[in-house]
C-alpha positions as CSV (number, residue, x, y, z in Angstrom):
1,M,0.0,0.0,0.0
2,G,2.8,2.4,0.8
3,N,4.6,1.7,-2.5
4,A,1.4,2.6,-4.5
5,L,1.0,5.8,-2.6
6,L,4.6,6.8,-3.4
7,Q,4.0,6.0,-7.1
8,Y,0.8,8.1,-7.1
9,A,2.6,11.0,-5.4
10,T,5.5,10.7,-7.9
11,V,3.1,10.9,-10.9
12,F,1.2,13.8,-9.3
13,M,4.4,15.8,-8.8
14,L,5.6,15.1,-12.3
15,A,2.2,16.2,-13.7
16,I,2.6,19.4,-11.7
17,F,6.0,20.1,-13.3
18,V,4.9,19.2,-16.8
19,G,1.7,21.4,-16.4
20,I,3.7,24.4,-15.3
21,E,6.2,24.0,-18.2
22,I,3.4,23.7,-20.7
23,I,1.3,26.6,-19.4
24,A,4.4,28.9,-19.1
25,K,5.0,28.5,-22.8
26,V,1.4,29.4,-23.9
27,P,1.1,32.9,-25.4
28,S,-1.3,35.3,-23.7
29,I,-3.4,35.5,-26.9
30,L,-4.3,31.8,-26.6
31,H,-5.3,32.1,-22.9
32,T,-8.9,32.8,-23.4
33,P,-9.7,29.9,-25.8
34,L,-7.8,27.5,-23.5
35,M,-9.6,28.8,-20.5
36,S,-13.0,28.4,-22.1
37,G,-12.1,24.7,-22.8
38,S,-10.9,24.3,-19.3
39,N,-14.2,25.7,-18.0
40,A,-16.1,23.1,-20.0
41,I,-14.0,20.3,-18.5
42,H,-14.5,21.7,-15.0
43,G,-18.3,21.9,-15.6
44,I,-18.2,18.1,-16.4
45,I,-16.2,17.5,-13.2
46,L,-18.8,19.5,-11.3
47,V,-21.6,17.3,-12.7
48,G,-19.6,14.2,-11.9
49,S,-19.0,15.2,-8.3
50,M,-22.7,16.0,-7.8
51,T,-23.5,12.5,-9.2
52,I,-21.0,10.9,-6.8
53,L,-22.4,12.9,-3.9
54,G,-25.9,11.8,-4.8
55,A,-24.8,8.1,-4.6
56,A,-22.9,8.5,-1.3
57,T,-24.0,6.2,1.5
58,T,-21.5,6.7,4.4
59,N,-20.6,9.9,6.2
60,A,-17.1,9.9,4.8
61,E,-18.4,9.6,1.3
62,E,-20.9,12.5,1.9
63,I,-18.1,14.7,3.3
64,L,-15.7,14.0,0.5
65,G,-18.5,14.4,-2.1
66,F,-19.6,17.7,-0.6
67,L,-16.0,18.9,-0.6
68,A,-15.6,17.8,-4.3
69,V,-18.7,19.7,-5.2
70,I,-17.6,22.9,-3.4
71,L,-14.1,22.8,-5.0
72,A,-15.4,22.0,-8.5
73,A,-17.9,24.9,-8.2
74,L,-15.2,27.3,-7.0
75,N,-13.0,26.2,-9.9
76,V,-15.8,26.8,-12.5
77,V,-16.6,30.2,-11.1
78,G,-12.9,31.2,-10.8
79,G,-12.4,30.1,-14.4
80,F,-15.2,32.4,-15.6
81,V,-13.9,35.3,-13.5
82,V,-10.4,34.9,-15.0
83,T,-11.8,34.6,-18.5
84,D,-13.9,37.8,-18.0
85,R,-10.9,39.7,-16.7
86,M,-8.9,38.6,-19.8
87,L,-11.6,39.7,-22.1
88,E,-11.8,43.1,-20.4
89,M,-8.1,43.6,-21.3
90,F,-9.0,43.4,-25.1
91,K,-11.9,45.9,-25.0
92,P,-11.0,49.4,-26.2
93,K,-10.7,52.0,-23.5
94,A,-13.2,54.9,-23.4
95,K,-11.7,58.2,-24.4
96,T,-11.7,60.8,-21.7
97,P,-11.9,64.5,-22.6
98,K,-8.9,66.6,-21.9
99,A,-8.9,69.1,-19.1
100,G,-8.5,72.2,-21.3
101,S,-11.1,71.3,-23.9
102,T,-14.9,71.7,-23.6
103,S,-17.2,69.4,-25.3
104,E,-20.3,71.5,-24.7
105,V,-21.4,74.3,-27.0
106,A,-21.4,77.7,-25.4
107,K,-24.9,79.2,-25.1
């Protein structure tokens, strides 16, 4: 049992390092399409965690299922917040009038 846990931990750590290397090389222009795809995947994870929570029978399963639903929901909401902030960066800024100019016609 201890050897399997060590193998899982090793694969998890390697996945973290590979993920960081891959994400670091993605240009910022591709961030929004990748984030929308990631949001779709996290939505599927949320539905799956709700399904698992619905089939829970013991207290431990209910606690872990509830935690999975909360974390998946936070991940989906956080993804949409980040995507919204990225899209705000691409919107044109409103032009502000200069201090010395007047835009109103004198009466």
